[in-house]
C-alpha positions as CSV (number, residue, x, y, z in Angstrom):
1,X,0.0,-0.2,0.3
2,X,1.4,3.4,-1.1
3,X,0.9,6.4,1.5
4,X,0.3,9.6,-0.5
5,X,0.5,12.9,1.2
6,X,0.8,15.4,-2.1
7,X,-2.5,15.8,-3.8
8,X,-1.2,15.7,-7.5
9,X,0.4,12.5,-6.7
10,X,-2.9,11.1,-5.6
11,X,-4.9,12.3,-8.5
12,X,-2.2,10.7,-10.4
13,X,-2.2,7.1,-8.5
14,X,-6.2,7.0,-9.0
15,X,-5.6,7.8,-12.7
16,X,-3.7,4.8,-12.7
17,X,-6.4,2.7,-11.2
18,X,-9.0,3.9,-13.7
19,X,-6.6,3.3,-16.7
20,X,-6.6,-0.3,-15.5
21,X,-10.4,-0.2,-15.6
22,X,-10.8,-0.3,-11.5
23,X,-13.5,1.4,-9.8
24,X,-12.4,3.4,-6.9
25,X,-13.9,3.2,-3.1
26,X,-12.9,5.7,-0.6
27,X,-13.1,5.2,3.0
28,X,-12.7,8.4,5.0
29,X,-11.1,8.2,8.6
30,X,-9.3,10.0,11.5
31,X,-7.2,7.5,11.9
32,X,-6.9,5.7,15.5
33,X,-8.3,2.6,13.2
34,X,-10.3,-0.2,15.0
35,X,-12.1,-3.0,13.9
36,X,-15.1,-0.6,12.6
37,X,-12.9,0.7,10.3
38,X,-11.6,-2.6,8.8
39,X,-15.5,-3.6,8.6
40,X,-15.5,-0.3,6.4
41,X,-12.4,-1.7,4.5
42,X,-14.1,-5.0,3.6
43,X,-17.1,-3.7,2.8
44,X,-15.4,-1.4,-0.2
45,X,-13.3,-4.3,-1.4
46,X,-15.1,-5.8,-4.1
47,X,-13.9,-7.3,-7.5
48,X,-12.6,-4.8,-9.6
49,X,-12.3,-1.7,-6.7
50,X,-9.1,-0.1,-5.7
51,X,-9.9,0.9,-1.9
52,X,-8.6,4.4,-0.9
53,X,-8.4,5.3,2.8
54,X,-7.9,8.8,4.0
55,X,-6.7,9.6,7.6
56,X,-7.1,13.2,8.5
57,X,-7.9,14.8,11.6
58,X,-9.7,17.3,10.5
59,X,-9.8,20.7,13.0
60,X,-12.6,22.1,11.3
61,X,-15.1,19.4,13.3
62,X,-13.6,20.4,16.5
63,X,-15.3,23.0,18.7
64,X,-13.3,25.1,20.6
65,X,-13.3,23.3,24.1
66,X,-13.1,19.8,22.6
67,X,-10.7,17.2,22.4
68,X,-8.6,18.2,19.3
69,X,-5.3,18.3,20.7
70,X,-5.7,15.1,22.4
71,X,-7.6,13.2,19.6
72,X,-5.5,9.6,19.1
73,X,-2.8,9.7,16.5
74,X,-1.0,6.7,15.5
75,X,-0.1,6.6,12.0
76,X,2.3,4.0,11.6
77,X,-0.1,1.6,13.7
78,X,-2.9,2.6,11.2
79,X,-0.7,2.2,8.3
80,X,0.3,-1.4,9.6
81,X,-3.4,-2.3,9.7
82,X,-4.3,-1.4,6.4
83,X,-1.8,-3.0,5.1
84,X,-2.8,-6.3,6.7
85,X,-6.6,-5.6,5.7
86,X,-5.5,-4.9,1.9
87,X,-6.3,-1.3,1.5
88,X,-4.7,-0.4,-1.8
89,X,-4.2,3.6,-1.3
90,X,-3.5,5.8,1.8
91,X,-4.2,9.4,1.4
92,X,-2.7,11.1,4.5
93,X,-2.5,15.0,3.7
94,X,-1.6,17.6,6.3
95,X,-3.3,20.4,7.5
96,X,-1.8,22.6,4.9
97,X,-2.6,20.3,1.9
98,X,-6.4,20.6,3.1
99,X,-6.5,23.8,4.4
100,X,-4.0,25.8,2.5
101,X,-3.4,29.7,3.4
102,X,-6.6,31.7,2.2
103,X,-8.9,28.7,2.5
104,X,-12.2,30.9,3.0
105,X,-15.2,28.0,1.6
106,X,-17.8,26.4,4.4
107,X,-19.8,23.7,3.0
108,X,-23.3,23.8,5.4
109,X,-25.8,21.4,5.3
110,X,-29.4,22.4,6.9
111,X,-32.2,20.4,8.6
112,X,-30.6,17.1,9.2
113,X,-27.7,18.5,10.9
114,X,-29.5,21.0,13.2
115,X,-30.4,18.9,16.1
116,X,-28.7,16.1,18.3
117,X,-25.2,16.7,17.7
118,X,-25.5,19.6,15.8
119,X,-27.2,21.5,18.8
120,X,-24.7,20.0,21.3
121,X,-21.6,20.7,19.0
122,X,-22.3,24.0,16.9
123,X,-20.4,23.8,13.6
124,X,-19.4,20.3,14.0
125,X,-21.2,19.2,11.0
126,X,-20.2,22.5,8.6
127,X,-16.6,21.1,9.5
128,X,-17.4,17.5,8.6
129,X,-19.2,18.7,5.4
130,X,-16.7,20.9,4.1
131,X,-13.7,17.9,4.8
132,X,-15.7,15.3,3.3
133,X,-16.9,17.3,0.0
134,X,-13.2,17.9,-0.5
135,X,-12.3,14.4,-0.2
136,X,-14.6,13.5,-2.7
137,X,-13.4,15.8,-5.2
138,X,-9.7,15.1,-4.4
139,X,-10.3,11.5,-4.5
140,X,-13.3,11.3,-7.2
141,X,-14.2,7.7,-6.1
142,X,-17.3,5.9,-7.4
143,X,-18.2,5.1,-3.6
144,X,-17.7,6.1,0.0
145,X,-18.2,4.2,3.2
146,X,-19.4,5.2,6.4
147,X,-20.2,4.0,9.6
148,X,-23.6,4.2,11.0
149,X,-22.5,4.3,14.3
150,X,-22.3,8.5,13.3
151,X,-25.6,8.3,12.3
152,X,-26.1,12.2,11.8
153,X,-23.0,12.6,10.1
154,X,-24.0,9.6,7.3
155,X,-27.5,11.9,6.7
156,X,-25.7,15.1,6.4
157,X,-23.4,13.7,4.0
158,X,-26.4,12.2,2.1
159,X,-28.3,15.2,2.0
160,X,-25.0,16.9,0.7
161,X,-24.5,14.4,-1.9
162,X,-28.1,14.8,-3.1
163,X,-28.1,18.6,-3.1
164,X,-24.7,19.4,-4.6
165,X,-25.0,16.5,-7.4
166,X,-22.0,14.7,-6.3
167,X,-21.4,11.6,-8.5
168,X,-20.5,9.2,-5.8
169,X,-22.5,6.2,-3.8
170,X,-23.0,6.6,-0.2
171,X,-22.5,3.1,1.8
172,X,-23.6,3.1,5.1
173,X,-22.3,0.3,7.0
174,X,-23.8,-1.3,10.3
175,X,-22.1,-0.2,13.5
176,X,-19.5,-2.4,15.0
177,X,-19.6,-3.4,18.3
178,X,-17.4,-4.9,21.1
179,X,-18.7,-8.2,22.6
180,X,-20.4,-6.5,25.3
181,X,-22.5,-4.3,22.8
182,X,-20.4,-1.0,23.1
183,X,-20.2,0.7,19.9
184,X,-16.6,0.7,18.7
185,X,-15.3,4.3,18.8
186,X,-11.8,5.9,18.8
187,X,-12.5,7.4,21.6
188,X,-13.3,4.3,23.5
189,X,-9.5,4.5,24.7
190,X,-10.6,7.4,27.0
191,X,-12.4,5.3,29.4
192,X,-10.5,3.5,32.3
193,X,-11.6,0.4,32.9
194,X,-14.4,1.2,35.9
195,X,-15.8,3.5,33.1
196,X,-15.6,0.7,30.2
197,X,-17.6,-1.5,32.3
198,X,-20.3,0.9,32.9
199,X,-20.5,2.4,29.4
200,X,-22.3,-0.9,28.2
201,X,-25.1,0.7,29.8
202,X,-25.6,3.0,26.8
203,X,-26.6,0.2,24.2
204,X,-28.2,-1.9,26.7
205,X,-30.6,1.5,27.6
206,X,-31.3,2.0,23.8
207,X,-31.9,-1.8,23.1
208,X,-34.6,-1.9,25.8
209,X,-36.0,1.3,24.6
210,X,-36.1,0.2,20.8
211,X,-37.9,-3.3,22.0
212,X,-40.5,-1.1,23.9
213,X,-41.2,1.6,21.2
214,X,-41.9,-1.3,18.5
215,X,-44.3,-2.6,21.1
216,X,-46.0,0.2,21.1
217,X,-45.2,1.7,24.4
218,X,-45.5,5.4,25.3
219,X,-42.7,7.1,23.4
220,X,-42.2,9.9,26.0
221,X,-41.8,7.5,29.3
222,X,-39.7,4.9,27.5
223,X,-37.2,7.7,26.7
224,X,-37.5,9.0,30.3
225,X,-37.0,5.3,31.4
226,X,-33.8,5.3,29.2
227,X,-32.4,8.4,30.4
228,X,-33.1,7.3,34.2
229,X,-31.0,4.3,33.2
230,X,-28.3,6.3,32.0
231,X,-28.1,8.7,34.6
232,X,-27.9,5.6,37.2
233,X,-24.9,4.1,35.1
234,X,-23.1,7.1,35.7
235,X,-23.8,9.0,32.2
236,X,-24.4,12.8,31.8
237,X,-26.9,13.0,28.8
238,X,-26.4,15.3,26.0
239,X,-29.8,13.8,24.5
240,X,-31.7,10.8,24.0
241,X,-34.3,11.1,21.4
242,X,-36.3,9.3,18.7
243,X,-35.9,10.6,15.1
244,X,-37.2,9.9,11.3
245,X,-34.3,7.8,10.1
246,X,-34.4,10.1,6.9
247,X,-34.9,13.5,8.0
248,X,-33.8,13.2,11.3
249,X,-37.0,15.3,12.6
250,X,-37.3,14.2,15.9
251,X,-40.3,12.4,16.8
252,X,-42.6,12.5,20.2
253,X,-44.7,9.5,19.7
254,X,-47.8,11.4,18.6
255,X,-46.7,11.6,14.8
256,X,-47.8,8.8,12.7
257,X,-44.4,7.2,11.5
258,X,-43.9,7.2,7.7
259,X,-45.0,4.0,6.2
260,X,-41.8,1.6,5.3
261,X,-39.3,4.1,6.7
262,X,-37.9,2.9,10.0
263,X,-37.3,5.5,13.0
264,X,-34.0,5.6,14.9
265,X,-33.3,6.0,18.6
266,X,-30.1,8.6,18.8
267,X,-28.4,8.8,22.1
268,X,-25.1,11.0,23.5
269,X,-23.9,10.9,26.8
270,X,-20.7,11.8,28.5
271,X,-18.8,9.1,31.2
272,X,-16.3,11.2,32.8
273,X,-14.9,13.4,30.2
274,X,-15.4,11.0,27.5
275,X,-18.3,11.7,25.0
276,X,-20.0,8.4,23.6
277,X,-22.7,8.1,20.8
278,X,-24.7,5.4,19.7
279,X,-28.1,4.6,17.7
280,X,-30.5,1.8,17.0
281,X,-33.1,1.4,14.4
282,X,-36.5,1.2,15.5
283,X,-38.8,-1.6,13.3
């Protein structure tokens, strides 16, 4: 696997893939790779397809009091892992390549970006949309793969691709979980042993709530029970909510669900200083 840091060389490499008759799939990441990222690479690996992974810790999606400075960076270990799983090319630009002097453009997606993490982290999804739009233009891939763990992010990217006519297929890959159910995340390494044991309360509470809502129980009461369970486990809650899975419009239970379209339970909560997010489909 080649590691490329120069934009012209990236485009030459992708052009060589296409000259050989290959499709190109993109897996954008911020590094600190784990089994969830491996699942994205594996999903992207298809006959006749070259897989390009990107590693870039994007400063534009971090708020002033967030963890940009301490976000885990372990490029050499990431390169070894990508080699092991058969990635074909790593695009690893520096900040000066992604945001050169004079950079003045911002991509903002209304609607799906405004609630939940958008409300809790102002400007976050503008940073996500901007960097992903640049990655799409830089790599020129046929398809891009994103994990469903960041469900609102996936919705924002799909809306952007539709609205701006990007010629790229967006593929959502199911959330990868540890054996106890906790969603895999690069931020899980911040948890100490006690916090890691307690953190499993997040997927458990969402699972209980999803089953209760699917049985027709009162949505507000079910969500209150989930919040109580999380607080009892030591979490400080940002949000626990039910939303339409496509529009991310929050639902209280009084609305009539759109036929054939699932809903999604979404949650964000802090265990100590570590912010965890998760979501689960409600049939």
